[in-house]
N, C-alpha and C positions, 0 to 999 in steps of 0.2 A: 814450494816457495815461489817458483816462477809464476804459478797461477795466481797466488795471492797478490804478487806485484802487478800482474796484469790487471786485476780488478782494481787495485789501488790507483793504477795509472788512469783507468777510466773515471775513477773518483775525481782525480785532478782535472781530467778533461771536462767534467761537468761544470767546472768553475769558469770555463772560458768559451768563447765563441764569437763569431762575427756579429756585431751589434748594428742593427738597422736604425735608421733615423726615424724612430717612432716615438710615441708618447705613452705614458702609463695612466690608466684609469683604475682607481681603487674604489672599494665600496663595500656595502653590506646588502645581502639579500635576506629579507625577514618576512615573517607572516604577519597577519593582522594584529597579533598580540605583541609585535616588535621583538619576537624571538627569532634568532638567526636560524636559517635553514641550511642544514648540512648537505653537501654534494649537489647543490643546485648548479645547473650548467649556464654559463655566461658565454655567449657566442657573438663574434663580430659578424654582422650581416654582410654577406657577399664575400667573406674571407674564410680561409681554413684556419681560423684562430679561435681558440676557445679555452676555457679554464673551468674549474669547479670550485665551489666554496668550501672553506674548511669547517671545522666542528662548530665554530661560532658564527658562520654565515659570511665571513670576510672573503674577499677575492681581490685579485689584481690581474690586469690583463693589458698586454701591449696592443695598441691600435695605431693605424696610420695617422699622421698629422691631419688636423682639420676636423670637421664635423663627422660623426660616425653614429651608427645605430647598433645597439646591443639587443640581442634576443635572450631573455632570461626564462628558464624553465626548470621545473622540478616535478617529479612524480607526485600526484595528489594535489597539485596546484595548477591554476590556469597560467599558460605562458603569457609573457608580456614583452613588448618591444619598447625600448627606451631610446629616445634621441638624446645624444650627448653633444653639447656645443664644444667648440674648440677651446673655450676657457674653463670648462668643467673638468676637474681631475678627481673629484670624490663624490660618489652618489649613493643614495639609499633607494633600494627597490623593494616595494611591498607586493608580495604575491597573494592572490586570493585563492582560497580553497576551491578545488574543483570537485563537484559531485559526480562527474562523469568517468573518472578514472581513479584507480587506487594502486599504490605500489611504491617502490623505491628502487634506487640503483643498487645492485648487488655485484660483488666481485665473483666472477665465474672462472672456469678453467683457463689456464695460462694468463691469469690476471686481467682478463677482458671484463670491462664493466658493462653491464646490460641492465635495461629496465626490467623489473621483475615481471611485468605484464607479458613480455615476449617469451618467457621461459616455459618450456614444455615439461619441466620436471620440478620436483620440490627442492628447495634450498633453505637451509636454516641460517639465520643471521643473528649474531650476538655482537652488541656494541662493546667497544673497549671499556667504556665507563662502567658497564655492568660487571666486568671482570675485576675492576680495581676498587670497587666499593668495599667489599669484605674479601681481602686477598688470600689466595692460596699460593704457596711457593711453586707448586707444580701446576702449569697451565691446564693440563688435562682435567685435573680434579675440579677446577673452576667451572667446567662446563656442565657439572651435575645439575640436572633439572632444567637446563636452558633450551634444549632443542628436542623436538619430538623425534623419536626413533633412534636416539643416541643414548646408549647404555654406558654409564661411566661408573667405574669402581676403582678404589685404591687398595693398597695393602696396609696391614696393621703394623706399620713401621715408623709412623710419625710423619711430620710435614715434608721431610726430604725424600720420601719414597716415590716410587713410580706410580703412574696411573694406567688404567686400562680403559680404552675408549673403543667401543664396538658399535658400528652403524648397521642397523637392520640385520642383526644376527651374525653369528660366526659363519664365515664363508668356506673355510678349509679345515680339514683334520690335521694338516701338516703345517700350515702357515700360522703367523702370529695373530691374524684377523684384526689387526689395528690399521687405521687409515694411513694414507700418505699425508704428511704434513708439508705444506708449501708456504714459505715465508717470502713475501714480496716477489712472488713468481719463481722462487728457487726451492726445489725439493731439499728437505733437510733430514738428517739422520736422527731417528728416535730409538736407537738401539737400547734395549733394556740390559744393563750391564751384568746383572746377576739376580738370582731368585732363590727362595727357600724351597726345599723339597722335603721328602720324607725324613731325611736324616739331618735336617736343619739347613742353615745358610742365611745369607743376608740379602735383602733387596738393596741393590747398589744404585738405584735410581735409573732415570732414562733421559732422553734428550729434551723433554719438555720443561725440565727444571731450569733451562738456560734463559728463559724469557721473562722479562720484566713487564708485568701487566700495565704499568704506567706508560709503556711505549707502544701499546697495541691500540690501533684505531678500530679494527673490526675483525671478526672471525666469520667466515662463510663455510658452511658444512654442505659439501656436495655429496648427496646420499647414494643415488642410484647410478647404474652404468651409463645411462643417457647423459648424466651430468659429468661423469668422470672418464668417459671413453677417450678423450684427448690426452689422457695420461697413460693410455695403453696398458701394458702389463702391470703397471703399478696401481691401477684404478679399481681393483677388485673389491677392496674394503672401504671404498669411498675416499674422499679427499677433504682435508680441512685446510682452508686457505687463510693465512694470517697476514693481515695488512698492517704495517706499522705506521705510526703517525708521521705526518709530513710538516714541513715548514710552511709559514704563511707570510705573505707580504704585508707590510704595514710601515708605521713610522718608528724607526729605531729598533732596538732589540727587545723582544718580549722574553720575560723570565717567568717560569712556572716552577714552584717548589711544592713537592708533596711529601708528607711525612706520615708514617703509619706505625703505631706502636701497640702491640697486643700482648695479652697474657693468655697462656694456655694452661688449662687445668684438666685433670682426668675427668672424662665425661660419664663413664659408667664403671662402677666397682662391683666386685663379687658380693653376693649376699648368701654366705654359707650358713650352715648350722653352727650355733655357738652354745650348744648344750653339753657336748662331749669333747674331750681334749685328746692330746696325743697318747699313743699307746696301742695295745693290741689285746683283743679278746676281753675288752672291758676293763683292762688293767692299765694303771699308769706305768711309765717307764721305771724300771727297777734300778737302773744304773746309767752311767754316761753312754756306754755302748748301745744300750737299748734306745736311749733318747736320740742318738745320732742315726742309728739304723732306721728308726721310725719317725724321722724328721717330718715326713709328709703324711703319716698315718694319723687319722683322727678317729680311731676305733677304740679309744681308751675309756677311762671312767668319766663320770659326770664331773663337770667343772665345779670345784668347790672352794677355790681360793686358797687352798693349802699350798705350802711350799713344796716344790718338786724340782728335781735336777733336770736342767734343760740342755739343749744341744750345744750351748756355749760353755758347759761345765760349771755353771753357776746355778744357785737356787733362785727360782722365780715363782710367783704365785701361779697356781693352776687355775688361771682365769682367762676369759675370752679376750682376744686381741682382734678387734674388728677393723682396724684402720691401717693394715699393712700396706695396701696400695697407696694410700695417702702419705704414709710415713716414708715409703721408699721413693716414689716418684716426686720430682721437683715441680714447681710451677715454671712452665716454660715461658720464654719471651721471644717475640719476633719484632725486630726493628728494621723498617724499610724506609729508605729515603731516596728521592729522585729529584734532580734539578735539571731543567730543560731550558735551552736557549733557542729562540726562534726569531726569524727575521727574513728580510729580503726586500726586493723591489720588483719592478715589472719584468725583470729579466731573469732573476735567480732568487730562489728562496731556500732556506735551510732550517734544519732542526738538529741540535746536538744535545744529548742528554747523558748524565752520569747517574747511575743507580747503584745502590748498595743495600744488601739484605744480610742481617745477622740474626741467626736463629739459635737459641739455646733450648734444646729439647727437654721434655719432661724426664727422659731417661738420663741419669747422671752421666756427665762427661760427653754426651752426644750433642752434636750441633752441625749447622750448615751455614755457609756464607757464599755470597755471590756478588760480583761486581760487574756491572754492565756499562759499556761505552757504545753509544749508538749515534750514528750520523745519517742524516738524510739530506740530499742535495737535489734540487730540481731546477733546471735552467731551460729557458726558451729564448735563445739569443736572437732569433728572427722567426718569421711565420713558417719557416721550412723545417727547422730543427728543434727537437725536444730531447733533453738529456735528463736521465733519472739515475740516481745512485743511492744505494742503501748499504750501510755497513754496520756490523755489530761485532764487538770483541767482548767475550765473556770469560771471566775467571771464576771458577766454582771450586769449592772445597767442602768436604764433609768429614767429620771425625766420629769414630765409634758408631757406625751404622749398626743398629740392633740386629742380633741374630734372632731368627724366628723358628717356629715349629719345634724341632727337637733340641735337647741339649746335646753337646756342651756349648758353652759361650752364650747361652740364652738366659739372661737375667730374669726375664719376664716369667718364664716357666717356674722358676723356683719361688718367686713371690706368690704366684697363683696357688702353689701346692703346699705351702707351709701349714703345719698343723694349727688348729684353731686357737691354741693357747701360746703360740710362739710369736714373739714380736720380731719383725725382720731386722730391727735395729740392733738386736743382740748379736747379729752376724758381722757387725763392723769390727775392724776395718777390712776383713776378708783375707788377711794374711797372718802368718805366724811370725815369730821373732826373726826367722831367717829370710823373710820376704816371700816364702812359699805360700801357696793357697792353703788357707786354714781348713782343717778337716772337720766340718760340721755335719757332714752327711754320711758318716760311717764308711761302708765299703763301696758306696756308689760314687765312683770317681768321675763319672760322666755327667752328673748333675751339679751344675756350677753354683758356687756361692755367689749370690747376686752382686755383692760389692766387689768381689774379685773380677767378675765378668765385666763390670762397668769401668773400674778404675785401673785394672792391670792388663786385661786383654785389650789389644789395640788393633784398630784398623783405621785407615784414612785414605781418601782419594782426592785427586786434584784433576781438574779438567780445564784446559785452555782452548777456547773455541773462537774461530773467526767465521762469520757468515757475511758474505758480501755479494752484491749484484750491481751491475751497471748496464744501462741500455741507452741506445740512441735511436730516435725515430726521425725519419726524413720524409716529409710530405712533398711528393712530386707535384701534386695539385690537391684540390679539395676532395678528390676521389681516390687517389692512389698514394700508398705510403709503403715504406719499408722500415723494418725494425730489427735491430740486432741486440742480443743480450748475452752477457757472460756472468755466471754465478758460481760460487764455491762455498762449500761447508767443510771446514778443516778443523779436526779435533786432535789434540794431544791429551792422552788419558793415562793416568798412573794410579795404581791401587796397591796398597800394602796391607797385609794381614799378618799380625804377630801373635803367636802363641808364646807367652812369656815364660821365662825360667820359673819353675815351681808349679806350673799348672798341673793339676792332679793326674790327669790321664796321660800327660806327656811331660814329665818333670824337667827334661833338658831343653824343652821348647823347640820352636821352629818358626819359619816365616815363609810367606809367599809374596812375590812382587810381580805385578803385571805392568808393562810399559807398552803402549800402543799408540800409533799414529794412523789415522785414517782420514780420507777426504773423498769428496765427490765434487766434480765440476761439471757444469752443463753449459754448452755453447749452443745458442739458438738463433735462427734467422727466420724472419717472417716477411712475406710480401702480401699486402692487403688491398682490398678494393671495396668501396662503398658508393652507392649512387641511388638516385630516385628516378623512376621512369613513369611517365604519363600521370604524374601526381598521385598514383595509386600503388605502385609497386616499389619496394625498397629491397636492395640487396646489400649484404655486408659479408664479405668472404675473405678468406686468407688461406695461403698455403705456407708451409714452413718445414724446417728440418732441425733436428736436435742431435747433439752428441753428448752422451752421458759417460763419464769415465770415473770408475771407482778404484781406489787403491788403499790397501791396509797393510801395515807392517808392524810387527811387535815381537816382544820377547817375554817369556814367562820364566822367572827365576824362583826356585823353591829349594828348601833344605831343612835339615833338622839338627838338633844338638848344638846349642851355642857353646863355643869353646870357652869364652869368658862369660860367666853367668851375668845376666841382666844387661848385656851390651847388645843392642838389637840392630845389627846391620848385616848385610848379606855375606860380607867377607869373614864374619865371625862364626859362620856355620861350619860344622864338621863335615856333614854330608850335603853336597850341593848338586843340583841338576838344573839344566836350562833347556828351553824349547823355543825355537824361533819360528815365527809364522809369517807368511806373506801371501797376498792375493791381489789380483788385478783383473778387471773386467771392463767391458764396454757394451753399450747399447746405442745403436744408431737408428734414427727414426725419421720418417717422413709423415707429415700430417696435414690435414686440411679441414676447413669448416666453412659452411655456407648458411647464412641466415637470410630467409626470404620472408617478406611480409606483404600483405594486401590490405590497403586502406587502414593500416594501423590497427586492424582488428583480428586478422588471421595471420599466424606466424608458423613457419616450419623451419627446422634447423637440421642440417646433416653434418656429421663429423666422421672422420676416418683417420686411423693412424696405423702405420706399418712399422713394427719393431724388428730389428735384426740383433741377435744376441751372440756375444762372443763365448758364452759358457755352454752353448749347445752345439751339436754336431753341424758342421757346414752344410750337410745334406738336408738338414731340417731345422734351420735356425731362425726362421722368421714367422711372424703371425700378424694378421690384419685385424684391427679392432674398430668396428663401425658403430654408429648410433644415429637415431633419428628421433626427433621430438617435435611436438606441435602444440600450439595453444590457440584458443578462440575466445575472443572477448565478446560473449553473446549479449552483454548489456549494451554494447554499442550497435548491435545488429537488430535487436528487437526492443520494443518499448516495454519497460518493466514498470511496476507500481512505483510511485514516488518514494516509498520507504526503502526500496531495493536499489542501492546506489551503484553496485558494481557486480559483475558476474563473469567468470572465466572457467572454461574447461581446458584441461591439459592432458597430454599423454606422451609417454616416451618409451623407447626401447634401446637397449645398448648391449654390446658384448665386449667385455674387458678381460684382461689376463690376471694371472696370479703369480705366486712366488716362483723365482727361478732356482735351479740347482746352484749350489755354491761353485765358485771358480774351481776348475780342475776336478769337479766331482764325477765327471763322466769318463775319466781315464784312470787306468790302474797306476797306483804308486807303490813303491817298495821301500822297505827299511831293512837294515842289517840285523840278522838274528844270531849270528855266531860264526864259527869256522867249521868247515868240513874237512875232507881228506886233503892232506898235504898243505894245510893252512889256508885253503881257498875260502874266501868269504861266502857265507850263505845269506840269502835275502828272502824275505817273505812279503806277501802283499799286505797292505794296510787295510784294516777293517774286515768286516764279515759280509759286506754288501757288494754284490756284483754291479759295477757301473753300467747304466743303461743309456746307450748312445741315442736312443729314440725318445728319451724323456722330454716332455714339453711343459710349459707353464699350464696350469689348469685354466679353464674358461668359466666366466661368470656372466650369465645372461639375466638381465633384469627387464621386466616390463612394469610400468606403473601408470596409473590413471588418477587424476585428482581434479578438484574444483576449488576455486577461491571466490568468496562472496563477501560483500560488505552491505550493511544496512543502515538506515537512519542517518544519512549523510556521513557515512564512514565512521559512525560511532561504535559499530559492532562489526567484527570481521570473523569469518569462518573459513578454515583451510582444512580439507580432508584429502588423504591420499591412500590408495590401495596399491600394494606392490607384491610382486612375485619374483623371487631371486633364486636361480638354480645354478649350482656349481657342478660342472662335469669335468671329467678327466682329472679329478683330484689325485694328487700323488699319494700312493699307498704302498705298503710293503707286501711282497709276495714271497712265500717260502720256496726255497730251492733245495735240491738234494744235498745233504751234508757231504756226500762223496765228492762234490765239486770243490770243496774247500771253503765254501761260503754258506751262509745261513739264509740269505734273502736277496732280493733285488727290488728296486723301486719301479713302479709302473703307473700309468695314467688310467685309472679305472673308477675312482671314487665319485660319489654323487651326494650332494647335500642340498636340501631345499629350505628356503625361508620365505614365508608369506606373512604379510602383516598389514596393519592399518595405522595411520598417523593422523592425529587430530590436533588442530591448533585453533584456539578461540581467543580473541583479544577485543578489548572494548574500552570505552570511556563511559562508565555508568553515571558519573556525576561530574559536572563542570560548571563553575561559576567564574566570576571575575577574579576571585582570590583563591578558589579551591578547585583542584582537579584530582580525579581518581582514575588512573590507568590500570587495567588489570589484564592478565593473560593466563591461559591454561593450555598446556601441551601434554599429549599422551601418545605413547607408542606401544603397540602390541605386536610382538613377533612370535610366530609359530615356526620353530625350527624342526627339521627332521633329517636324520642320517639315513639317506636312501640306500647307499651302498658304500662299503669300505673296500672290499676286493672280493674276488671269486672264492677265495679260501677263508678269508678273515671276516667273521660276522660281528665281532666286537673287539675293542681295543682299549686297554687300560691306560689312561693318561697319567694317573697318579694314585697313590694310596697313602693312608695316614701312617703315622709312626708305628702303630701297633698292628698294622696289616689287617684291620677289620672294617675298613670303609674305603671306598674307591670312587674315583671319577672315571667314568667309562663312556666311550663312544660305542653305540650299539645300533645295528640296523633296525629301522622302524621306530626308533626312540628320538626324543629331542637331543640336541647337541649337549653333551656333558652332563649325563645323569649321574646321580649319587647312588651307589649300591652299598648295601650294608646287610648284616645278618638279622634274620627274623627268628621268631620262636619255632621250635620243632613241634609239629602236631602229628597226631596219628591219623589213620584213615577216616576217623569220625570227626576230625577237626579239634580233638581235645589236646590241651597242652601236655607235653611229655616231660617228666621230671627224672632226675637222678634219685638214687636211694636216700641221699641226705636232704632232699627237698629242693635242691637247686634246679633251675630250668636248663634244659638242653638246648644247644645252639641248633638253629634250623638252617634253611637254605639262604643263599645270597639273593636278595630281592632288590628291585628298583624302589628306592626310598624317597627320591626327590629329584629336583632339577637344580643344578648348580648355578644357573643363570635365570634371573627373573624375566619372564616374558613381558610383563607390564612395567613401564617406567613412565613417570609423569612429573611435571613441575607446575607450580602455581605462583605467579608473580603479581605483586601489587605495588604500585608506586603512587604515593600521595604527595601532593604539594599544597601548602597553605601559606600564602604570602611568601616569606623567605624560608619556610621550613620544608624539608624534603624527607620523606620516609619511604624506604624500599624494603620489601619483605619477600623472601623466596622460601617456599615450602616445596620439598620434593619427596617422592615416594616411589617404592617398588613393590610389586605384588607378584605372587606365583612362583617365587624361587625358594630354595632351601639351602641349609648349611649344616654340615656335620660338625658338631662342637666337641672337640677333644677336651676342652676345659670342663664341660659338664660330664663328659664320660669319665674323666679322671676324678671329678668330684664324687661320683658314686664309688669308683674303685677305692678311693682313699678315705671315704667316710666324711667328706667335707659337705656334700650336697644335703640340703634339707630333706630330700626324699629318703635319705638313709636313716632318718630318725625312727621310721616305722619298724617295730619289732626289736628295738634295742633292749628293752627290758624283758619282754616275755617271749621273744622269738616270733616267727611268722608261720602261722598254721597253713599247712599245705595238704590239700585233698585232691589227688589226681592219679595218674597212671604212669608207669615206667615204660621203657621202650618195648617191653614184651607184653604190655597191656595189664600187668599186675598192679594192684592198687598201691599208691604211696600216700600214707596218712601219717605225717610227721610234723614236728615243729622245727622249722629250719632256723639255724643260727643266722641272725641278721647280717653279720659281717660276711659269712660265706654266701648267703643268698644274694646280697646286693653286689658283691664283687663278681660273682659268676653271672649275674643278670647283666651287669655292665659289659663284661668282656664278651658274653655270648650274644646278647640281643642288641647289637649296636644300632639297629634301625631306630631304636628309641631316642637316639641322640641326633637324629636328623630333624631339625626344627624348621618351621616356616621362617624364612628370612624377610618376611613382609615388614615394611617400616614406613612411617611418615615422620619426617623431620622438619623442624624449623631450621632450615639450612643456613640462611644468612639474613641479617637485619642491618640496616644502615639508617640512622636518624641524623640528619644534618641541618645546618643553618647557614644561609648565605647572608653575610653582613651587607647591609644596604650601602649604597653609594654615599648617602649622607653621613654615615658613620665613618667612612674612609676619608671624607673631607677632600682636601686638595693634594693629598699624597699621591705618589706615583703608583700606588697599589690599585689595580683594576678590580680585583675581587678576592674575597676571603671566604672559605667554607671550612667549617669544623664539624666533624661527624662522630657520633658514637657508632662503632661497628662491632658486630658479633658474628660468629660462625659456629654451626652445630650447637645452637643455643638450647634447643629442647628436642627430646625424642617424644613425639606426640603419640606414637603407636609402635610397639615392638612385641614380638612373641618369643624371643630367645632369652632365656634366663642367664644372668651372670656375665654375659658378654654382649658386645654390640653386634647386630646382624650383619654389619659390613666388614667384619674382622677376618677377611681372607688373608692367607699368608702367601698366596701365589699371584703373580701378575699375568700368567699365560692362560692357556685354554683350560687349565685345571681348576676352575672356579668351584667353590663350595666346601672348602676345608678350612677349619679354624683350629689353631693350637698355638699357644704361647706368644701371642702378638702383643705389641705395645698397645695399651688402652687408647681408645679414641678420645680426643681432647675436645673441650669446649673453649673457644677463644673469644675474647672481648677486649676492646681498647678504643683508641681515638685515631682519627684521620684528619690531617690538616692539609688544606690546599690553598696556596697563595699565588696569585698572578700579578705580575708587574708589567 
């Protein structure tokens, strides 16, 4: 709380300061088409006073009284000097396009803004407007297809689920492999709260669901070690820098209102066989017990429309029910509203916004809500001091997050599996007269009735979050400055999971409650220097220090058997237990950076950071992380053809760190285990792993080379990068003798390699007075390889599916996260081997696919015609695979169309048995396909290649003439859609992106929420 108050104190400080006797100049910087130029620099000649333009090209700057000269510049435009008389207070500056340089200002490490031409490494840039056109609740999912080399995937859990963002391939066998997220210069927590596994579970979301896309100005993706080395041990997986919107100076208070309303519908439904219905061995159910025991068997007779007893105890036509998914899932809705107030003068500007999101998911009773309160204050009381403050308070809540993978509590799985003649609505309301779960599924108490799972099984979570930062910069002169910053990310999290009274597998019920508070604060100080020498050399350097402090504290409460039925609170449990947890750690750092340039055409940058860790042994608790990068603008050094506008070579090398051991992980801890002689207490060690005091963060070394080029007066641009990333000293398990009382210890021996190519092409194929077409294509290819796990361990299973016949594995010499499944058994001659009844025998476990696609790409197109705007994003992935349990179960249960073969006359088999004797029989179709599915699971590893029309936005800007003399400055209304079409997919019955895991165990599908297609309207009004 003290740290929050400290940040809030700096917020108040930003509102005050000594005010010099100066005057204010406001204005607009625009291009030849009178369109405002964002991030143009406006500098007072001869003074260390400058500002940048906002998203509309507006600026305000304090200047000394009297006549003054402003120097206005922006990458891609020719600089311009403007003389401003004493009586001029508002000006318009038109910049001409420059054909000699190309680029933009991008946000880099520690929030430093640099011209893109100076960078010796690749940086991806996404504008906030691109994220808010067709919105996603989770910011990570909104990055799909936007940046080359960034592989984004979500989980099959609906819009409130977590995202998985991996840059240039997985770095570690033991880490999360997700990047560090930094908001307005402050690292933030993106912890994934929970995940589904082999036995089920729920995706409880992550930290990226906290952010309102309407508040985001830009996102910078720092990909390689050269770009991220200033973040030290946290930079191994890349860094994503999020910059929120700022206030702007002007006349009065500006108001912007954005409203977005969308409908979500099931995107892809199952296409089962609808020839045969429920039953066994070609027979209809004979009685209620048969109907319920065979609720998910479609091995019965041909559907003939006759009356048959069904699982609800009533007679129904023995006819196809093809719309169970449409009948069960709702049409979801998402309503998002943001109102922002902006204003200021020459000394201070501000932006304050209120945002609200209400989502009703397609899964009954599930939903998500979020409220955002965001404040930005920037003040320049005089030419010496600059103050910046940003604060966000977020209130999030989710109800009934869906369970995935296995039952129980997974409504999706039951809907997928119902026999072809069963209507899911016959299972309503899901309870009997006593309020207990209705028995529709016979003796299978672990397969949940879907309406009971959605309406009576309960879970809900709440998160209150404060993210704040405040900084002060003091300019000693135009060359030397000092900057101090304080930031905090503070989270209060609560999660409750209730197994209600009457649930079939636990009739007396139970509950689990998690309450946790965690925060991180960072205090940072920088001393910087910049200067020009001999009109040829420039230097921009700084040194600094940072203290990172992390603290978490929580309690887990769990219990079983509600004393008073249907009363769900912890005190009502008969059997109760609790577990308290606490952790605290610090990292202290020194860092520095030096950028040198020669004639504005050759640039070299050096960075270094030393981190000291409280969680490591004092004898070996610090590591140094260096980087060097360079760029050369060869188009300024040699004469190129007129059609070749710009050319640059770049290269970078860096070494960064990886995940740290948890707090206290390197010391032995004990717990009471009972009593010994004479009542003396006995204690035992916690866990089966020997703490290793020499454990270190792993190292990630990246080298990259690239080139940037533009042609035809910057109408066409090409950016190509090659990189090689090697992880060494990865943390791995090593076996120890069981006689020691332990099973293993952790050591630094692992090695993982990633090599790849990134390509980005952009251009303006067509441009007239009224029509413009901007297009862009990005592609990333990553070749990963597990070089070494440990001296003893050559492979490691990360996850397996519910039936234990498909696995996600790390194996030396193979790509990261391969899928292993069982193949056919063959004899020495290569012939298939059968059992005596004609069913196939299971063969060896084989590598059947890759869980992560090596190719990812995106194709953007933006069209404008007069006041109309059309934006289209197509994204794709190639080379990956997925094990589909839905199709596997489809064969086992007789649902899949493939099981129609042999239903009438059997399946003729001509082969050999395990001894080489001939097998010439007609196999029963049910026996054959059930054994085939369970034995040869490699058949259910499908290519997960896809091409999707990911998002579409068609908008209209109302002309000024329509708005008349009102105070409205602009109105835009847009039709928006997301996941509109699947243009290419090879996975039957499910979406190729239907993973149920958020971690390294990519490539398993089972029982997820169907992917949705959303469409609606977006309204933006500015006053």
